[in-house]
Backbone as CSV, one residue per row, in Angstrom:
resi,resn,N_x,N_y,N_z,CA_x,CA_y,CA_z,C_x,C_y,C_z
1,MET,-19.221,1.516,-11.378,-19.368,1.672,-12.811,-18.759,2.983,-13.355
2,ALA,-18.077,2.920,-14.452,-17.374,4.109,-15.068,-18.429,5.077,-15.551
3,MET,-18.114,6.330,-15.365,-18.985,7.327,-15.904,-18.712,7.426,-17.401
4,GLN,-19.768,7.765,-18.197,-19.563,7.836,-19.655,-18.457,8.799,-20.084
5,SER,-18.356,9.915,-19.271,-17.338,10.927,-19.651,-15.912,10.373,-19.412
6,ASP,-15.773,9.242,-18.776,-14.434,8.642,-18.571,-14.048,7.765,-19.745
7,ILE,-14.929,7.570,-20.686,-14.573,6.722,-21.873,-13.396,7.362,-22.586
8,PRO,-12.434,6.642,-23.066,-11.283,7.175,-23.774,-11.772,7.604,-25.199
9,VAL,-11.159,8.656,-25.741,-11.562,9.111,-27.085,-11.400,8.042,-28.129
10,LYS,-10.499,7.040,-27.917,-10.288,6.010,-28.924,-11.542,5.214,-29.155
11,GLU,-12.499,5.226,-28.210,-13.750,4.480,-28.335,-14.720,5.135,-29.346
12,ILE,-14.573,6.502,-29.540,-15.543,7.146,-30.413,-14.892,7.913,-31.566
13,MET,-13.553,7.956,-31.616,-12.916,8.719,-32.636,-13.187,8.133,-34.025
14,THR,-13.056,8.938,-35.055,-13.103,8.515,-36.381,-11.682,8.139,-36.836
15,ARG,-11.477,6.913,-37.272,-10.148,6.394,-37.594,-9.719,6.841,-39.064
16,TYR,-10.677,7.040,-39.873,-10.377,7.356,-41.238,-10.370,8.891,-41.435
17,VAL,-9.237,9.510,-41.242,-9.167,10.954,-41.167,-8.849,11.540,-42.561
18,CYS,-9.575,12.625,-42.907,-9.266,13.303,-44.132,-7.965,14.134,-43.936
19,THR,-6.932,13.798,-44.711,-5.600,14.430,-44.596,-5.108,15.049,-45.856
20,GLY,-4.138,15.963,-45.734,-3.489,16.557,-46.905,-2.058,16.901,-46.621
21,GLU,-1.307,17.206,-47.640,0.071,17.667,-47.497,0.163,19.235,-47.553
22,LYS,1.175,19.770,-46.873,1.220,21.284,-46.724,1.347,21.978,-48.056
23,GLU,1.922,21.355,-49.066,2.152,22.033,-50.348,0.908,21.900,-51.311
24,GLU,0.002,21.066,-50.816,-1.220,20.841,-51.663,-2.054,22.088,-51.764
25,THR,-2.725,22.234,-52.882,-3.630,23.447,-53.029,-4.900,23.178,-52.295
26,LEU,-5.560,24.327,-51.938,-6.888,24.251,-51.340,-7.903,23.659,-52.235
27,LEU,-7.772,23.857,-53.530,-8.716,23.308,-54.527,-8.738,21.737,-54.395
28,THR,-7.536,21.155,-54.414,-7.414,19.735,-54.292,-7.913,19.215,-52.952
29,ALA,-7.528,19.882,-51.914,-7.859,19.516,-50.568,-9.422,19.604,-50.344
30,SER,-10.035,20.660,-50.892,-11.434,20.853,-50.642,-12.275,19.795,-51.330
31,LYS,-11.756,19.251,-52.494,-12.445,18.188,-53.200,-12.387,16.931,-52.257
32,ARG,-11.282,16.741,-51.570,-11.144,15.550,-50.766,-12.089,15.683,-49.505
33,MET,-12.192,16.949,-48.934,-13.142,17.204,-47.824,-14.489,16.840,-48.213
34,ILE,-14.911,17.214,-49.437,-16.237,16.921,-49.948,-16.464,15.409,-50.089
35,GLU,-15.461,14.776,-50.573,-15.485,13.297,-50.719,-15.722,12.603,-49.405
36,PHE,-15.010,13.044,-48.357,-15.071,12.512,-47.030,-16.313,12.990,-46.289
37,GLY,-16.960,14.042,-46.810,-18.089,14.641,-46.132,-17.770,15.318,-44.811
38,VAL,-16.528,15.953,-44.758,-16.147,16.559,-43.547,-15.819,18.054,-43.680
39,GLY,-15.743,18.748,-42.536,-15.497,20.179,-42.502,-14.074,20.576,-42.200
40,SER,-13.180,19.592,-42.234,-11.771,20.005,-41.934,-10.852,18.951,-42.579
41,ILE,-9.577,19.392,-42.788,-8.573,18.492,-43.344,-7.331,18.710,-42.470
42,VAL,-6.809,17.553,-42.005,-5.589,17.575,-41.111,-4.327,17.517,-42.061
43,VAL,-3.478,18.514,-41.881,-2.246,18.565,-42.669,-1.137,17.734,-41.964
44,VAL,-0.640,16.760,-42.746,0.325,15.824,-42.167,1.660,15.922,-42.922
45,GLU,2.726,15.624,-42.175,4.004,15.525,-42.698,4.699,14.235,-42.146
46,ASN,5.031,13.261,-42.937,5.551,11.965,-42.548,4.627,11.317,-41.465
47,GLY,3.322,11.331,-41.780,2.352,10.671,-40.871,1.972,11.445,-39.608
48,ARG,2.712,12.561,-39.378,2.469,13.360,-38.155,1.666,14.614,-38.550
49,PRO,0.642,14.869,-37.745,-0.212,16.044,-38.010,0.544,17.350,-37.560
50,ILE,0.552,18.356,-38.559,1.254,19.578,-38.249,0.310,20.799,-38.286
51,GLY,-0.855,20.634,-38.735,-1.844,21.682,-38.816,-3.245,21.210,-39.257
52,ILE,-4.201,22.099,-39.235,-5.531,21.744,-39.660,-6.153,22.910,-40.416
53,VAL,-6.891,22.628,-41.435,-7.632,23.675,-42.135,-9.115,23.335,-42.043
54,THR,-9.876,24.293,-41.517,-11.352,24.065,-41.291,-12.120,24.911,-42.275
55,GLU,-13.420,24.638,-42.290,-14.258,25.544,-43.226,-14.158,26.954,-42.815
56,ARG,-14.031,27.200,-41.465,-13.902,28.568,-40.975,-12.603,29.191,-41.542
57,ASP,-11.479,28.444,-41.509,-10.230,28.965,-42.096,-10.416,29.353,-43.513
58,ILE,-11.137,28.529,-44.301,-11.428,28.773,-45.685,-12.188,30.059,-45.901
59,LEU,-13.194,30.234,-45.038,-13.985,31.473,-45.125,-13.197,32.726,-44.835
60,LEU,-12.521,32.674,-43.651,-11.753,33.831,-43.136,-10.494,34.131,-44.007
61,LYS,-9.776,33.139,-44.467,-8.469,33.371,-45.073,-8.501,33.258,-46.610
62,VAL,-9.566,32.771,-47.147,-9.568,32.610,-48.564,-10.807,33.296,-49.225
63,VAL,-12.009,32.823,-48.867,-13.178,33.439,-49.486,-13.387,34.902,-49.254
64,SER,-13.254,35.315,-47.976,-13.471,36.728,-47.588,-12.382,37.659,-48.225
65,ARG,-11.274,37.008,-48.574,-10.178,37.850,-49.225,-10.112,37.665,-50.726
66,ASN,-11.115,36.924,-51.218,-11.223,36.675,-52.645,-9.981,36.053,-53.313
67,ARG,-9.401,35.154,-52.505,-8.173,34.410,-53.027,-8.656,33.231,-53.848
68,ILE,-7.782,32.761,-54.693,-8.138,31.688,-55.631,-7.695,30.335,-55.096
69,PRO,-8.630,29.410,-54.758,-8.325,28.138,-54.153,-7.186,27.341,-54.804
70,SER,-7.103,27.446,-56.170,-5.983,26.699,-56.809,-4.632,27.263,-56.634
71,LYS,-4.649,28.531,-56.084,-3.343,29.246,-55.835,-2.952,29.285,-54.347
72,VAL,-3.845,28.828,-53.541,-3.620,28.838,-52.049,-3.153,27.435,-51.617
73,ARG,-2.010,27.428,-50.889,-1.492,26.135,-50.369,-1.991,25.930,-48.937
74,LEU,-2.163,24.689,-48.564,-2.597,24.402,-47.170,-1.734,25.022,-46.153
75,LYS,-0.425,25.034,-46.372,0.514,25.626,-45.349,0.270,27.048,-45.117
76,ASP,-0.298,27.804,-46.081,-0.566,29.203,-45.973,-1.809,29.519,-45.138
77,ILE,-2.737,28.554,-44.955,-3.946,28.866,-44.300,-4.175,27.922,-43.074
78,MET,-3.316,26.958,-42.876,-3.567,25.963,-41.768,-3.374,26.650,-40.387
79,SER,-4.167,26.154,-39.462,-4.078,26.621,-38.067,-2.961,25.767,-37.383
80,THR,-1.985,26.421,-36.772,-0.949,25.740,-36.030,-0.632,26.598,-34.797
81,PRO,-0.001,26.088,-33.768,0.283,24.687,-33.579,-0.996,23.902,-33.390
82,LEU,-0.932,22.664,-33.718,-2.095,21.780,-33.633,-2.271,21.245,-32.241
83,ILE,-3.480,21.329,-31.678,-3.719,20.761,-30.387,-4.250,19.365,-30.616
84,THR,-3.546,18.402,-30.013,-3.937,16.990,-30.151,-4.112,16.327,-28.831
85,VAL,-4.731,15.135,-28.877,-4.865,14.313,-27.672,-4.371,12.897,-27.956
86,ASN,-4.241,12.166,-26.936,-3.792,10.766,-27.115,-5.031,9.811,-27.004
87,PRO,-4.935,8.576,-27.460,-6.093,7.689,-27.539,-6.830,7.471,-26.209
88,ASN,-6.054,7.602,-25.094,-6.624,7.341,-23.801,-7.178,8.555,-23.062
89,THR,-7.118,9.758,-23.716,-7.644,10.997,-23.228,-9.136,10.703,-23.009
90,SER,-9.740,11.143,-21.850,-11.087,10.934,-21.561,-11.980,11.889,-22.359
91,LEU,-13.246,11.527,-22.632,-14.189,12.418,-23.305,-14.301,13.729,-22.593
92,ARG,-14.355,13.690,-21.278,-14.525,14.867,-20.409,-13.314,15.807,-20.735
93,GLU,-12.111,15.254,-20.667,-10.902,16.067,-20.862,-10.897,16.680,-22.246
94,ALA,-11.276,15.837,-23.217,-11.331,16.305,-24.660,-12.315,17.506,-24.801
95,ALA,-13.465,17.314,-24.152,-14.517,18.332,-24.194,-14.018,19.627,-23.539
96,ASP,-13.296,19.489,-22.424,-12.743,20.667,-21.703,-11.795,21.382,-22.579
97,ILE,-10.896,20.603,-23.274,-9.877,21.224,-24.176,-10.600,22.048,-25.257
98,MET,-11.632,21.414,-25.872,-12.360,22.079,-26.943,-13.004,23.386,-26.469
99,ARG,-13.619,23.296,-25.267,-14.286,24.463,-24.749,-13.303,25.623,-24.462
100,LYS,-12.267,25.282,-23.750,-11.246,26.217,-23.378,-10.539,26.871,-24.573
101,ARG,-10.218,26.097,-25.606,-9.505,26.570,-26.732,-10.402,27.084,-27.836
102,GLY,-11.707,26.902,-27.762,-12.644,27.326,-28.711,-12.486,26.564,-30.044
103,ILE,-12.217,25.283,-29.881,-12.052,24.454,-31.143,-13.079,23.299,-31.117
104,ARG,-13.237,22.671,-32.328,-14.332,21.716,-32.460,-13.754,20.321,-32.810
105,ARG,-12.446,20.271,-33.123,-11.871,18.982,-33.568,-10.534,18.778,-32.926
106,LEU,-10.342,17.514,-32.478,-9.008,17.173,-31.922,-8.442,15.913,-32.559
107,PRO,-7.317,16.146,-33.338,-6.681,14.951,-33.894,-6.147,14.103,-32.768
108,VAL,-6.199,12.769,-32.977,-5.701,11.843,-31.953,-4.378,11.274,-32.446
109,VAL,-3.348,11.340,-31.668,-1.987,10.891,-32.065,-1.493,9.842,-31.038
110,ASN,-0.772,8.803,-31.561,-0.220,7.763,-30.707,1.079,8.304,-30.119
111,GLU,1.761,7.415,-29.368,2.950,7.751,-28.600,4.130,8.212,-29.504
112,ASN,4.024,7.832,-30.820,5.044,8.290,-31.770,4.695,9.603,-32.471
113,GLY,3.497,10.127,-32.102,3.138,11.360,-32.729,2.446,11.227,-34.113
114,ASN,2.148,9.933,-34.409,1.446,9.608,-35.711,-0.069,9.784,-35.527
115,LEU,-0.691,10.291,-36.544,-2.130,10.507,-36.576,-2.894,9.159,-36.635
116,ILE,-3.806,8.934,-35.636,-4.506,7.676,-35.750,-6.058,7.862,-35.736
117,GLY,-6.476,9.110,-35.599,-7.906,9.391,-35.596,-8.187,10.875,-35.316
118,ILE,-9.474,11.168,-35.269,-9.919,12.520,-34.902,-11.245,12.434,-34.143
119,VAL,-11.384,13.303,-33.134,-12.557,13.326,-32.372,-13.149,14.721,-32.473
120,THR,-14.479,14.821,-32.663,-15.122,16.136,-32.851,-16.107,16.453,-31.756
121,ASP,-16.476,17.665,-31.650,-17.535,18.043,-30.658,-18.811,17.267,-30.951
122,ASN,-19.111,17.019,-32.188,-20.317,16.247,-32.462,-20.254,14.753,-32.010
123,ASP,-19.019,14.191,-32.086,-18.847,12.877,-31.563,-19.137,12.832,-30.057
124,ILE,-18.608,13.782,-29.346,-18.838,13.829,-27.881,-20.273,14.067,-27.560
125,LEU,-20.905,14.972,-28.323,-22.305,15.334,-28.089,-23.134,14.132,-28.385
126,SER,-22.844,13.397,-29.481,-23.706,12.278,-29.792,-23.655,11.201,-28.681
127,VAL,-22.505,10.994,-28.076,-22.438,9.998,-27.000,-23.256,10.467,-25.859
128,ALA,-23.120,11.767,-25.485,-23.921,12.328,-24.320,-25.416,12.194,-24.591
129,ILE,-25.810,12.538,-25.820,-27.216,12.601,-26.186,-27.718,11.124,-26.253
130,ASP,-26.985,10.279,-26.866,-27.411,8.825,-26.958,-27.742,8.275,-25.597
131,LEU,-26.853,8.563,-24.664,-27.005,8.013,-23.327,-28.241,8.578,-22.623
132,GLY,-28.400,9.893,-22.688,-29.564,10.582,-22.065,-30.848,10.084,-22.651
133,GLU,-30.939,9.986,-24.000,-32.126,9.529,-24.631,-32.402,8.066,-24.311
134,PHE,-31.367,7.277,-24.320,-31.547,5.833,-24.103,-32.071,5.592,-22.658
135,ALA,-31.496,6.304,-21.705,-31.949,6.210,-20.333,-33.447,6.590,-20.174
136,GLU,-33.831,7.624,-20.880,-35.201,8.085,-20.839,-36.114,7.017,-21.432
137,LEU,-35.715,6.478,-22.593,-36.538,5.479,-23.222,-36.697,4.250,-22.335
138,LEU,-35.630,3.818,-21.656,-35.689,2.691,-20.753,-36.654,2.979,-19.593
139,ARG,-36.579,4.214,-19.065,-37.385,4.665,-17.966,-38.859,4.647,-18.358
140,ASP,-39.154,5.069,-19.630,-40.509,5.171,-20.091,-41.027,3.848,-20.698
141,ASN,-40.168,2.840,-20.614,-40.557,1.508,-21.135,-40.983,1.524,-22.633
142,ILE,-40.297,2.365,-23.411,-40.565,2.419,-24.841,-39.479,1.604,-25.475
143,ASN,-39.815,0.897,-26.526,-38.737,0.090,-27.249,-38.016,1.073,-28.156
144,PRO,-36.773,1.323,-27.834,-36.019,2.289,-28.609,-35.660,1.886,-30.061
145,PHE,-36.020,0.569,-30.313,-35.566,0.080,-31.620,-36.682,0.016,-32.630
146,GLU,-37.829,0.538,-32.227,-38.996,0.489,-33.156,-38.983,1.642,-34.128
147,GLU,-38.432,2.828,-33.735,-38.438,3.930,-34.569,-37.297,3.940,-35.626
148,GLU,-37.271,4.944,-36.451,-36.284,5.016,-37.447,-34.928,5.053,-36.791
149,LEU,-33.931,4.513,-37.482,-32.580,4.411,-37.017,-32.020,5.814,-36.846
150,SER,-31.479,6.096,-35.684,-30.743,7.439,-35.494,-29.380,7.109,-35.014
151,GLY,-28.510,8.092,-35.169,-27.149,7.925,-34.763,-26.161,8.715,-35.665
152,LYS,-24.935,8.217,-35.729,-23.858,8.887,-36.457,-23.756,8.387,-37.884
153,CYS,-23.782,9.244,-38.862,-23.592,8.860,-40.240,-22.215,8.294,-40.374
154,GLU,-22.144,7.089,-41.065,-20.856,6.395,-41.196,-20.035,7.042,-42.314
155,LYS,-20.565,7.972,-42.990,-19.788,8.680,-44.077,-19.251,10.044,-43.615
156,CYS,-20.160,10.931,-43.129,-19.736,12.260,-42.691,-19.569,12.467,-41.232
157,GLY,-20.131,11.453,-40.431,-19.949,11.594,-39.042,-21.038,12.491,-38.325
158,ARG,-21.956,13.023,-39.086,-22.963,13.905,-38.484,-23.977,12.984,-37.728
159,VAL,-24.495,13.555,-36.598,-25.488,12.843,-35.878,-26.876,13.284,-36.400
160,THR,-27.716,12.284,-36.686,-28.979,12.570,-37.300,-30.031,11.586,-36.719
161,ASP,-31.325,11.963,-36.776,-32.344,11.018,-36.275,-32.907,10.147,-37.382
162,LYS,-32.386,10.314,-38.584,-32.803,9.479,-39.707,-31.680,8.994,-40.517
163,LEU,-31.239,7.763,-40.231,-30.168,7.121,-40.967,-30.757,6.239,-41.977
164,LEU,-30.141,6.169,-43.162,-30.654,5.307,-44.269,-29.599,4.288,-44.500
165,ASP,-29.977,3.052,-44.994,-29.017,2.027,-45.259,-28.641,2.148,-46.730
166,PHE,-27.356,2.192,-46.951,-26.760,2.303,-48.352,-25.722,1.255,-48.427
167,HIS,-25.973,0.121,-48.977,-25.053,-1.037,-49.162,-24.416,-1.329,-47.806
168,GLY,-25.223,-1.464,-46.790,-24.711,-1.812,-45.471,-24.205,-0.671,-44.612
169,LEU,-24.074,0.520,-45.226,-23.575,1.685,-44.483,-24.776,2.466,-43.987
170,LYS,-24.714,2.866,-42.732,-25.811,3.667,-42.206,-25.394,5.133,-42.377
171,ILE,-26.130,5.855,-43.292,-25.738,7.200,-43.708,-26.884,8.184,-43.599
172,CYS,-26.604,9.481,-43.501,-27.614,10.426,-43.405,-28.226,10.743,-44.757
173,GLU,-29.324,11.493,-44.793,-30.040,11.721,-46.049,-29.101,12.505,-47.042
174,ASP,-28.325,13.486,-46.580,-27.490,14.261,-47.447,-26.492,13.389,-48.162
175,CYS,-25.827,12.468,-47.391,-24.801,11.656,-47.988,-25.462,10.631,-48.956
176,TYR,-26.732,10.173,-48.600,-27.427,9.236,-49.488,-27.721,9.880,-50.824
177,GLU,-28.094,11.171,-50.774,-28.350,11.892,-52.084,-27.108,11.907,-52.915
178,VAL,-25.936,12.180,-52.240,-24.677,12.300,-53.031,-24.290,10.906,-53.621
179,LEU,-24.496,9.902,-52.852,-23.973,8.544,-53.227,-24.831,7.808,-54.244
180,LYS,-26.222,8.060,-54.107,-27.058,7.109,-54.873,-27.030,7.337,-56.380
């Protein structure tokens, strides 16, 4: 039987990635990040990822320097070169890359270099936690489906122990407040 860490990232990656163009202003990009409920935006050129802007980049390069978001372009603050993985990279390998490079997000690119998804430290953690908790529940003969729904929010991707149903989407309380 395959170990869970051998699962390819394509099995857990988020396919709908928040992206922006390098000439775009941070003001425009940050509104899209809020819409997607994410902490980063992948900068793309002709479908290929060339950089990433994270909340940390915004704090370090914009907020702390009192720069004006409508005057800052993504190309000025994006982190490059971008570290990416392919869809068949294992979860273990992805986690190792994140740990060694001190990063929390890995864009997933196909053989043509086109962006097809993104995998985060939270995605990997949620798989690891789900398995551990599930195994424990089975061992203790508790029905894991009786309690409130837990898992990954289908809007922001955050792992939570209380998911709410919103028109068929399983979302966290924060996203529910924004959407309702």
